[in-house]
N, C-alpha and C positions, 0 to 999 in steps of 0.2 A: 112665501113660496118662491122657489127659484124659477127664473125665466130662462129656458134653455137657449133660446136665441141670443139673448144678452150675454149669457155665459160664454157661448162660443165665439161671440164678437170680441169679447174681453180676452179670452184665450188666444185667439188669433192676433189681437193687437199686442199681447205681452210675450208671444212665442219667440219673437227675435231676441228678446232679453235672455231667454234660456237657451237658445240654440247656438248662438255665436257670441264671441267676445271681440269687441272693436279693438283696434290698435291702440287707442288711447287708454282703454281699460287694461290692456296688457301692459303698457308702460307704467300705469298706476300700480298694478299688482307687483311688477318688478321692483319698483321704488319702495313699496312697503316691505317686500321681502328683504331688500338691501338694509333697511333700517332695522328689521328684526335680526338680520345677521350681525349688525353692529352691536345689538344688545346681547346676542349670543356670545360674541367676543368679550364684551364687558363682564358677562357672567363667568366665563371661564377665568378671566383675570381675577375676579373676586374669589372664586373657589380655590384657585391655586395660591393666591397671595394673602387671602384673608380679608377681614373687614377694615384693614388698614388702608385699603385703596378707596374706601368710602369716607365720608365726613363724620360717621358715628363714632363716638368716643365714650369715655366713662360717664360724663355728665349727660350728654345728648345720645341716649341709646337708640332713640328712634329718629328717622329722618324722613327723606322724601318717600321712601318705600311705604311707610305707614300713612303718609298723606295720600299717596296714590291709592293705597287699599281703601281708605275711608271714602275717597272720591269715587272710585269705580263701584264699590258696594252701594254707595248712595244712588248712582245712576241706575243700578240694577233695581233697587227697591222702588225708585221712582217709576221705572218701566213697568214694574209688577203692579204698583197701585194705580197707575194711569190706565194701563190696558184692562186690568180687572174691573175697574170702576166703569169704563166705557162699555165693557162687555155686559155688565149687570144692568146699566141704565138703557141699553139698546138705542143710544142716540144715533140718528142717521148720518151725521157728519163724521162719525167715528170710522166708518168702513174704510176710507182710503188711508188711514193713518195708523189703525190699531195695530197692524202687524208690525210696523216699525217699533212701536212701544214694546211688543212682545220680544222681538229681536234684542231690543236695547236691555230688556230685563235679563235674559239668559247670557248673552255675550259678555256683558259687564260682569255678571256673576262668576263666569268661568275664568276671567282674567284677574279680578280683584284679589282673590286669595293667593295667587301667585306672588304678590308682593310681600306677604307675610313670610313666605318661604325664603325670600332673599334677605330677610332680617335674621335668619337663623344661622349661626356660625357653624353648627355641626348638622348638616343635612342627613348624615348617616345615622343620626339618632332620632330622626323624625318619627319613626315607628314607636318610640317610647311613648308618645302622646296617647296612643291607643292602648298601649300595654299598662302604663302607669299613670294615666291621667286621673286627676283628682276632680271629682264633682264640685268641690269647694272653690275650684279655680275659675275666674271669669273667662279665662282663655278656653277652657273646656266647654263652657257654655257656648262660646262663639263658634267653636268647631262643630258642635252638635246642631246649632241654629243654621250656620251657613249650609252644612250638608243637607239638612231638611229643606232648606230653601231651594237648592239646586235641584233636588229630586222633584219638588212641587212645581217649579217654574218649567222644567223639561216636560212633565206631564201636560201642564197648561198649554205650552207652545204646541206640543204634538196634537193635542185634541183641537187646537185652533187651526192648524194646517191640514188636518186630515181630510177635509172635504175638497180642498184644493189639490191635494196629492192624488186622490181618486180621479178628480177631473182630468188631471195631467196624464194619468194612466189611460184614460179612455179617449183622450183627444188624439184622433188619428193623424192629424195634420202636423203634429209636433215632430220636428225632425231632430231627434237626439239619439245618441248611441243606445244600443240594446241593453247594456248594463244599467243605464239610467232608468229605462223603462222597468227593468226587473226590480230596481230599488223602489220606484213608485208602487209597483204592483205589491211588494212585500210590506211596505209601510201602510198601504191603503187597508189592509186587513179585511179584504172582501166587502168593503163599504161600497153600496150601490145607489145610495140616496133614497132608499125606501122611506116612507113617512115615519115608520116606527124607528128606523135607524137615526133619522134627522132628530126626532124627538128625544131619543135617549142621548145622542151626542150633545145636543144643546143643554140638556139637563146636566150632564157631566161637566161641560164646559163652564156652566154657571157655578157649580159646586167648587171647581178648581179656582174660578176667578175669586170666589169669596175666600178660599183658603189662602191663595197666594197674597191677597191684600193683608189678611191677619198675620201671616208668616212674615211679610215684609216689615210690617210695624213692629212685630216682637223682635225680629232679629236685629233690626237697626237700633232698637232700644237696648238690646243686650250689648251691641257694640258701643253704644254710648255709656253703658254702665261700666265697661271696662276702664273708662276714664274716670267716671264720677265716684267710683267706690274707693279711689285712692284719696290721699290727703294732699296731693300736689296742688300748688296755687294754680287757679284757673280751671282746674278739672272737677274739684269737689263741689259740685252744683246739683241741685235737685231738679232743674229743668233740662238737664242734658238729653234726656230721652226724647221729649217732644221736640227739642231744639234740633236735634240731629235728624229726626224724621222730616221736619219741615224743611231743613237745609237740603236733605237728599232729594225730596220731590221737587224743590226749586231748581236745583242744578240739572236734575234729569229732564225736566220740562224744556230747559235751555238746549240740551243735547238733542231731544226729540225734534224741536223746531229746526235745528241745523240739519238733522237728517232728512226732515221733510223738504227743506230747501235744496239739498244736495240731490236727492233722488228726483225731485221735480225737474230740476235742470238736466240731469244726466239721462233720464228716461222719458223726458218730455211729457210730464203728467200734468201739465198746466190745467187741463179741463177737468181733472179729478181732484187734485189738491189746489184749492183755490184760496183766495184772499180770506174768505170766510173761515177756513180752517186755521190760518196763521192768526187771525183775530181771536178766534176761540181759545187757542192755545196761549195767546198773548194775555187774554183776560185771566187765565188760570195762573199765569206767571206773575201778574199783578197782585193777585190775592195772596200767592205764596211770598211775594216780596214784602208785602205788608206785615205778614205773619213772622217772616224771618227778621225783619227789621225790628219787630216788637220784641222777640226773644233775645236778639242780640243786645238791644238797649237794656232790657231787664237783667241780662247776665252780667254786663259790665257795670251798670248802675249799682247793683246790690254789692259787688265787689269793691267798688270805689267808696261807697257810702259806709260800708262796714269798717273801713280803716284798719283792716287787718294787715300787719306789717308785710307778710309775703305777698298778699294780693296787691298791696301798694307798689311793691317792687316790680311785680309783673306788669302793672298798668304803666308804670314809668317806663319800662322797656318798650312796651308797645307804642307809646307816644314819642319815643325818641329814636330808638334803633329801628323800628319797624313802623314809622309814622305813615309813609306813603302806602305800603301795602295795607295798612289798617284802614286808611281813608278809602282806598280803592275798594276793598272787600266789603266794608260795612256801611259806606255812604254811596259811592258811585254805583256799586252793584245792586243797590236797592232803589236809588232815585231814577236812574236811567229807564228801567221798564215802566216806572209809574208815569214818567213824562211821555214816553213814546205811546203807551196805550191810552193814557189819559187825555192826550190832546188829539182830536179826530184827524187834523191835517198831518200829523206824523205817523199815523197808523197805517203804514204801507208794508208790503211783504219785506222789502230790503231793511227798512228800519227795525221791524220786529226781529229779523233774523240777526242784525248787528247787535240789538240789545240783548238777544239770547247769547250771543258770543261773549259779550261783556259779562253777563251773569255766570257763564261757565268759568271764565278766568277768575272773576271775583270770588266764586265759591271755592276754587282750588286754593287761592290765597287765604281764604278763611280757614280751611282745613290746616294749612301751614302755620297760621298764627295760633291755632288751638294747640298744636303739637310742639313746635320748636321753642318759642319763647318760654313756655312753662318748664321745659327741661333745661333751659339755659338759666332758670332761676329756681333750683330745686329747694324742696322743703328743708332738707338737711344738706347744705352745700358742702362740696369736697374742698378741704382746705389746701391752699398752696399748690393748685393744679395749674398746668400750663394754659395760658389764654387760648391757644388753639384747640385745646381739649375741652375747655368750658363753653366755647362757642361753636356753632355748627355752620358749615358751608358745604353744600353738595359738590361732589366731584363729578368728573366726566363719566365715571362708571355708572353712578346713580342717574344722571340724566340720560345716558344711553339706554338704560333699562326702562326708564320712564318713557322715552320715545318709542322703544320697542313694544311696550304695552299698548300705546296709542295706535301704533301701526298694526299690531295684531287685532285690535278692536276694529279698525277700518277694514283689514283684510277679511275678518269673519263676516262683517256686514256685507261686504261685496260678494263674497262666496255664497252666503245665505240668499242674497237677492238673485243669484244666477241658478239656484236650485228650485226655489219656490218664488212665485211672484211677490214683489214687495208690498203689493195690495191684496187685500183679501177678496179674490175674485168671486168666490161663492156667495159672500154676503152682499157684495156690490150688484150681484145679479138678482138679488131678492127684490120683489115688489113691495114697497112700504104698504102697511095696512091702511093708513090714511095719510093724506098730505100733510095733516097737522102733527104727525108723529115726529117730525123733524124738530130738534131742540133749538137750533140756531138757523132760522131761515134768513134773517137779515142782520146787518150790522146793528140796527137799532135795537134788536132784542138782546144784544150783547151788553150794551152799556146805556 
């Protein structure tokens, strides 16, 4: 049951975040817009001059764009799985951070597919996919799956923020323009907090939480199958489905920890997002690190032990030309979280955040190593091709569009936090049924 006094106190505390924008935030937004503008310039250059301005050629037909697509889609599915699971289990410590996971799910999902479009040489023929798409094609599976996921995550996010939107509509002390009040009023759909409305909304939210978890697992498995149904060395693997899902949740957990740290600093949420939350997410990251390490070891061990010629060629490339990225993504990216969370003295907010940052970079390189080296050692190599065509190196156009995607992600996160509080006010104002309902009371209960 909601405590009205607690809710009004929280709304009063978070109101300045919605009412005004500080000079530092304005500078931050202008910087992000500048990076996005640089990306738009790069996009125009690519459209007018063609893919020759990128590093993609006959051998390496996919590059950084696909790496970013896989990475952003992974973050989205991680946000969906984490937010859906926390919603269903009703853990008390979820309340300050669950909305960040929900934002992570939908914002990443809106940005990720854009990188697929950048790989298409003829955007004017994009509608052919809908007109002449073949259900036998894994690409068609992916389009259907991603579209379903976007629809489901939008509904889940809307149901999750509905109570807070109604609270903002009714909060008379909130000093915002009339047009924003009208938007809140329209989106609230007449919700007044009646017991029957609360019951139905909670039931609908739980249903959607279950659905987005299932959809996330299915969709990212479909994305993995796009690789594994081919005969390319390094891709033809039966464990790519669960491997991709684990890697997605692993990287998304790292991004969520970074988001927690940023919003905690920017909005001074120290009393709400505490060390307990970072340790809880750190424990989750450790479990995922162990699973990711196991799947990585299994994948490369079976390739090496099988002694198949093309797989041996791929492994040789990984341990020569990509030695340091391979070590960083598959060793450092796994061991650092294990050490930081496993040793109590190292288990601080700063260390957990830094380890999350290492995980994010490591997982990006992991996606890079999945895509690029395989295409540089094709199953049917092209004879007498130019060395610069057989090997891949990203150009400024690709890196500019990569930076623009990251900037757009940060901008959408910033705007979302200015429209609805970044923490779930309605849930935080609820009185727990019992004191023992909190899953993680102390650090000792975590490890």
